[in-house]
C-alpha positions in Angstrom: 35.9 -50.6 -18.5 35.5 -50.6 -22.3 33.9 -47.6 -24.1 31.1 -48.7 -26.3 29.9 -46.8 -29.3 26.2 -45.7 -29.4 26.2 -46.2 -33.2 25.7 -49.6 -34.8 27.2 -49.7 -38.2 24.5 -52.1 -39.4 21.7 -49.6 -38.8 20.5 -47.4 -41.5 21.7 -43.8 -41.7 18.4 -42.2 -40.5 17.9 -44.5 -37.5 19.6 -44.3 -34.1 19.0 -46.9 -31.4 19.6 -45.9 -27.8 18.5 -48.2 -25.0 15.8 -50.0 -26.9 14.4 -46.8 -28.3 14.5 -46.0 -32.0 14.6 -42.4 -32.9 14.4 -41.2 -36.4 16.5 -38.3 -37.6 14.3 -35.9 -39.7 15.2 -35.2 -43.2 16.3 -31.7 -44.1 12.9 -31.0 -45.7 11.1 -32.2 -42.6 13.3 -30.1 -40.4 12.7 -27.1 -42.6 8.9 -27.6 -42.4 9.0 -28.1 -38.7 11.1 -24.9 -38.2 8.8 -23.0 -40.6 5.7 -24.0 -38.7 7.3 -23.2 -35.3 8.3 -19.8 -36.6 4.8 -19.1 -38.0 3.2 -20.1 -34.8 5.5 -17.9 -32.8 4.8 -14.9 -35.0 1.1 -15.6 -34.8 1.2 -15.6 -31.0 2.9 -12.2 -31.0 0.2 -11.0 -33.4 -2.5 -12.3 -31.1 -1.0 -10.5 -28.1 -0.8 -7.3 -30.1 -4.5 -7.7 -31.2 -5.6 -8.5 -27.6 -3.8 -5.3 -26.4 -5.5 -3.2 -29.1 -9.0 -4.6 -28.3 -8.5 -4.0 -24.6 -7.2 -0.5 -25.2 -10.2 0.3 -27.4 -12.6 -1.0 -24.7 -11.0 1.2 -22.1 -11.2 4.3 -24.4 -14.8 3.7 -25.2 -15.6 3.3 -21.5 -16.1 -0.4 -21.4 -16.1 -2.6 -18.3 -12.3 -3.1 -18.1 -9.7 -2.2 -15.6 -6.8 0.1 -16.4 -4.2 -2.3 -14.9 -5.5 -5.2 -17.1 -5.0 -3.0 -20.2 -1.5 -2.0 -19.1 -0.6 -5.7 -18.4 -1.8 -6.7 -21.8 0.1 -3.8 -23.4 3.3 -4.8 -21.7 2.9 -8.5 -22.6 2.5 -7.4 -26.3 5.5 -5.1 -26.1 7.8 -7.7 -24.5 6.7 -10.3 -27.0 7.4 -7.9 -29.9 10.8 -6.9 -28.5 11.8 -10.5 -28.0 10.8 -11.3 -31.6 12.8 -8.4 -32.9 15.9 -9.5 -30.9 15.6 -13.0 -32.3 15.3 -11.5 -35.8 18.4 -9.4 -35.2 20.4 -12.4 -34.0 19.3 -14.4 -37.1 20.3 -11.6 -39.4 23.6 -11.3 -37.6 24.2 -15.0 -37.9 23.3 -15.0 -41.6 25.7 -12.1 -42.2 28.5 -13.9 -40.4 27.9 -17.0 -42.6 28.0 -14.9 -45.7 31.4 -13.4 -44.6 33.0 -16.9 -44.2 35.5 -17.7 -46.9 34.7 -20.7 -49.0 
């Protein structure tokens, strides 16, 4: 059984054809924009969870119609989201520092 290459040398550098499907490889600029928008959306989601927790806590303190367990669940969700974000940030900084230490 012969091994066949998935790359066709006649195709352009940005195109990859696998089983009649053409997939384009994003340019570095497009990848950067996609990653940037993903990161922005993720941070916005963490911010929304923090805001929701603050609003629910304020309603509880003011005697609004809200259950304590709902406030605690929202608070824990916000806390977990923030902790996860901080861990990702720490890993990114650690990876950056490791790259900086590499000899050229």
